[in-house]
C-alpha positions, 0 to 999 in steps of 0.5 A: 668457400671452397679449395680444391686440392689435386690429390682429393680427386680422383684425375682431372682432365685439361681441355683447351681452355679448362681444366676439369677436377673429378670428384668421384667420393662426392659426385662432382666435377669441377670445370676451371679456365685456365690463364695462360692459354691462347684466351683472355680474362674476357673470353675466358668468362664469355665461354663459361658463361655462355656454358652456364646457361646453356646448362640452365636452358638443359636443365629446364627442359624436360626432355633434355634435363635427363641427358645432362648432369645435374648442374650447380653453377658456378662456385665461390673458389678459394684456392687451386693446389697440388698434390704437395699443398702448392699454390696453383692458384695463378695458374687460373681465373678462380671466379670462371667456373662451375660444378657438376655431376660426376659423370663416370665413363669415356666422353667421346665427341657427339660427331662421331655419331652419325645416326637418327637419333643423335641428330634429333638430339643435337636438334633439341639442345639446338631448337632452345637456343644451345647453338655449339653442340657439335663438340660437346662430349657424351658417355654411352650407357651400356646399350651404346646410347647417349647417357649423357652430354657435356661441353655444349655453350649457347655460343661459340665464339672464335680464336684469339689470334695475337 
């Protein structure tokens, strides 16, 4: 079982529903869905499963596999600790997570690129069943071309309102 200790990570980023922990030394990133956000366990699990299925589809597609980080699926996660060793596990759904390759660079929303190549890339994702691509983020190479794409899913789950 993996224990995530924040002081072992270069950084982490809190998204709307999850935290991504970046381990640059070992070249991994872990996305773990948080409790207390405006989505239930069931919706968090469905969202995570949709993202996992999308990564698996893209990984199997030759023309897309080079655009995504290496993907390692969900991992058994025992605990998350802060820098002082305090257990933060109760803030997360420990079984709602996945592991992927760490990608160094600045992430930019794919919607910021309105060129023909980007549209074709998005369409390639859609063509294999990855319908929620418009909110994805990308890292560019030194020539300004899309190097990697992250944060996409099979479907989008509407916001839950109390």
